[in-house]
N, C-alpha and C positions, 0 to 999 in steps of 0.2 A: 412805106415800111421796107427796109432793106431786106434782102434775102437772109442776111446773117441774123436779123432780129425777128425772123418769122416765128410765131409762137408754136409751141409743141402741139397744142390742140386748137382747133377752130370750130366754131359753131356753124353747122350746115343746115339746121332746121330750128325754128322757134315755134313752140306749141303754146296752146292756151290751157294747159293743164297736164298733170302727170299721165292721165289716161292716153291722151294724144301723143305725148312725147315717148312714153313707154312703148307704144305701138310702133313708132318710127324707129326707136332703138332696136326693138326686136326684129323689125324688117331688115335693117342694115346688118345686124349680126347673123341673121339667117342667110345672108348673102356674103358672109365671110368678112365683114367689116366691124371690128370692135367699136362700140359707141358708149358714151357716158352722158349722164344728165347733169345739167348745170342749172340749178333752180334759183330763180330770183325770189326774194322774200315778199313780193307783192301780195300773193295769195294769203300769206300768213298775216300780213299787216291788216288786210281788210277782212280776214276771217271767212274767206269763201268756203263753202261746203259742197255746193252742187258740182259734181265732177272733179272736186279738188282743184278748182281753177287757180291760175297764177301762171305767170310767164315761166316757161321751162325750155331751156335750150338743149339740143342734142349735139354733142361734140364728138369729133373724131380726130385722129392724129393728122398732122399736116400731110403726111405722105399718102393718106387715104382720102384726102379731101376731094380730089377730082373724081375718083370712083364713086364716092358717096353722093356727090351732086349729080352725077350721071344717073345713078339708080333712082334718086328722088325725082329727077326730071321724067324718067321713064314711068315711075309710079303715077306722077301727076297726069301723064298722058294716057293712063288707063291700062298700061301693059300688065300690071299685077292685080287687076281688079278682083280676081277670084282667090287671091292669097289671103289666108286668115292668120292673124297673130293675136295672142292673148284672148281668143274668142271673138275678135272684132274684125270684120272684113276691112281690108285696106281701103275699099271704096268709100267707107264711112269716115275715115280719118279726116279727110278734108272738111267734112261737115262739122266735126268736133272742133277743128282748128279755127273755123270761121265764126265760132260763137263769140259774141262781144262780151268782154269782161266788164261787168258793171260794178261800180263802187257801191258800198252799202249806203242806202238812203239815210240821211240825217247825220252823216259824218261831217262834223264841223271843223275838223282839224285843218290847219294851214299846210300848204304844200311847198316844199323847197327842193330845188334841183341843183345838184353839185356838178360842175363841169371841170374837167381837166383834159389833158391831151389823150392819154391812153386809157383812162378809166380803169386803171389796174392797181393804183396805190392810194393816193390822197383822196380822191373822190369816193372810193370804196370805204375808206376809214370814216369820212365825214357822214356818209349815208348810214353806216353802221351805228355810230355813236348817237346820232339824232334819233333814230328809230328805237334805240335802247334807252337813252336818257330822257327823252321828251315824248314818249309814246302817246300821251293824252292830248298834247298840244300840236304836234307836228307829224307829218309823214314825209320821209325823205326818199329821194331817188338820185341816181347818178348816171352820168354818160360821158362819152369822150368825143373830142373833135376829130381825133384819129385813133379810134379804139384799137387796143392791142389784141383783143380777142381772148384775154385771160386775166385772172386776178393774180398779182404777184404772190408767190408762196409766203414770203416774209410778211407781207401785209395781212394775208389770211391768218398767219400764225399769231401775229401781234393782236389782231382783233379777238381771236379765240382766247389768247392768254389773258386778256383783260376781261374775260368772262362774258363776251358778247357773241350771240349766235347771229351769223350773217352768211347768207348764201347768194350773194350778188354775183353778177357776171358782167364782163366788159361789153359795152354796147354803144352804138352811135346815137348822137343826140336826136337824129331823125326819128327814132322810135317814139319820141314824145311829140311829134308833129301834131298840132291841133289841140294839144293840152295846155291848160293855163296853170301858172304857178304864182304863188304869192311872192316868192323870192327866188331868184336865180343867183347862185354864188359861184364865181369862177375862182379856181384855186391855183392857176398858173397863167403866165402872160400869154402863151399861145392860145389857150382856151378863151381868154378874154377877147383877143383879137378876132377869133373865129366864131364867136357867139352869134348864132343866126338871128336875123332881125325879128323873126316871128316869136322869139322868146322874150323880146324886150317890151312886152305889154305890162309887166309888173315891175317890181323893184329888182334891179340887178346891181350887184356889188362885187368887188374883187377883194379876196382875202388870200394873198399869195403865200405859198409854202414851198420850200425847196423840195425837189424830187429825191426821196431817199434811195430810189433805185439807181441813181447816178453815183452814189458813194462807192468808193473803192477801198477795200480793206479786208480784214479777216471776217469770217462768218459771224463771229461774236461781235465785232465792231459794227458790221452791217445791221445785225439785229438790234443793237442799241440805237442806231440812227433811226430805224423804223419805229422803235418805241418812243423816241424823243419826238418824232414827227407826229405820231399818233396822239401823244399827250398835248402837244401844241395845238393840233387841230381840235381836239376835244375841248380844251379850255377856251379857245378863241370863239369857236362856232357856237357852242352851247351858251356862252355868255351873251353873244350877239342875238341869238334867237330868243333867249329869255327876256332880253331888253325890249324886243319887239312886242312881247306879250302874246 
C-alpha cells in the first residue's frame, strides 16, 4: 500500500469480545490516544452471550499507530500490570483475549468466505447480503489478500441504505487459517490469483465485479456506482448460493 493510500484508521488490537476490546480502548485513551471499536458481526451471527464474545478490533488514527503499538507492547511485557480499567486489571486482559471463540453446537449452516483485494467494498457487500438474505442456510465471512484496514464509507452507506445491519472490518485472509469453508468466492482477479492453497479444500469459484472505489465522478455518481455494484453482487451471489441448496 502506498503512503498516499494509507487508511485514516488502522486496527492495532483484535480482541475476542467487547469486554476485552473496551479495556484496551480505555487503556489507550488513558494514555492520550483516542481509540475506536470496529465490531465484526461474528458474535451476532452465532448468538454468543458469555462475555459478549465476537471479534472486536480496536482502531486508532494512522498518526497514532506507532505510539499505540508501543504502549500495547509495553502492556504485554507487564509494564502496566497494576493499572485498572473498567474495574478489570490489565493483567487479566490477555486471559480474556485468549479465550477460544466456539461456534454453537448443532449449527448446520454452510460457510462461505468472500475474498477481494482490500476487503473494503465488494467482499463486505457480499458478506452483508448473505448474512441478511440467507441467515438460516449460510453464514458468510470476508477477507482481503491485501486488506486496506477500513471499510469504504460509501460501501457502508449503501449497505445501511438497503436496510442491512453490518459491522464488518477489513482483515487479512490469514485470520481464517485452519478454518474450513463449503465455498470460497473470489470477487476480483488479484484475489483469485492470491487465494492461498490452504483455502482450496472445498469449492472455490470466481465471480468478478468491478471495483466501485475506482470510479471517478461526482459524489452522487460515485454513490450510484456503489448501489449498482451492491445490487449486482446481491442478485448474482444470492442466486448462486440458493442453487447450491
